C-alpha positions in Angstrom: 105.6 95.9 94.3 109.3 95.0 94.3 111.1 96.4 97.3 114.3 97.1 95.2 113.1 99.8 92.7 115.5 102.1 90.9 115.5 105.6 92.3 112.9 104.9 95.1 112.6 101.7 97.2 109.3 99.9 97.6 108.8 101.3 101.1 109.0 104.9 99.9 106.7 104.1 96.9 104.2 102.5 99.2 104.3 105.6 101.5 103.5 107.8 98.5 100.6 105.6 97.4 99.2 105.6 101.0 99.5 109.4 101.3 97.4 110.0 98.2 93.6 109.6 98.7 93.2 108.3 95.1 95.6 105.4 95.7 95.6 104.8 99.4 93.2 101.8 99.3 95.0 99.9 96.5 96.2 96.6 97.8 100.0 96.3 97.5 102.0 93.1 97.9 105.7 93.4 98.6 107.9 91.2 96.3 111.6 90.7 97.0 114.4 88.3 96.6 116.4 89.7 99.4 114.1 89.8 102.4 114.8 87.5 105.3 112.0 85.9 107.3 112.6 88.3 110.2 111.8 91.2 107.9 108.3 90.1 107.2 106.8 91.9 110.2 108.6 95.1 109.2 107.2 94.8 105.6 103.7 94.2 106.8 104.0 97.0 109.5 105.0 99.4 106.7 101.5 98.9 105.2 102.0 96.3 102.6 98.9 94.0 102.3 101.0 90.9 101.7 104.5 89.6 101.2 106.0 87.3 98.5 109.6 86.2 98.1 111.2 85.5 94.7 111.2 83.2 92.9 107.5 83.6 92.9 105.4 80.4 93.0 103.0 81.4 90.3 99.9 79.5 91.6 100.4 80.7 95.2 100.9 84.3 94.0 97.8 84.2 91.8 95.8 83.0 94.8 97.0 85.9 96.9 96.1 88.3 94.2 92.7 86.8 93.8 92.2 87.1 97.6 93.2 90.8 97.5 90.8 91.4 94.6 88.0 89.6 96.4 88.6 91.6 99.6 88.5 94.8 97.7 85.3 93.9 96.0 83.7 93.0 99.3 84.8 96.3 100.9 83.4 98.4 98.0 80.3 96.3 97.4 81.4 95.5 93.9 81.0 91.8 92.8 
C-alpha cells in the first residue's frame, strides 16, 4: 500500500483495515518514495508487515510478497 494516497494516507487506510475483522489479517506492505530510513520503525510499528521504497526492485518485491503469502498459508493451514 502506498503511503501517499489521495484522500487518506496509508497509515489511516491500514488502521481501517486492521479495525475490521474481515480484513485485519491481510498482510500489508508499505510502499513509498518519500520515507527516510529513520521512518522504517514508525512504519512497522504502525502495523505494516513490510516496507519497500520506490523505485521498487521487482525481484526483491516479488520475494517479499511470496514470503507474506507463504506465512499466511502456514498460519491458516492452507498450502
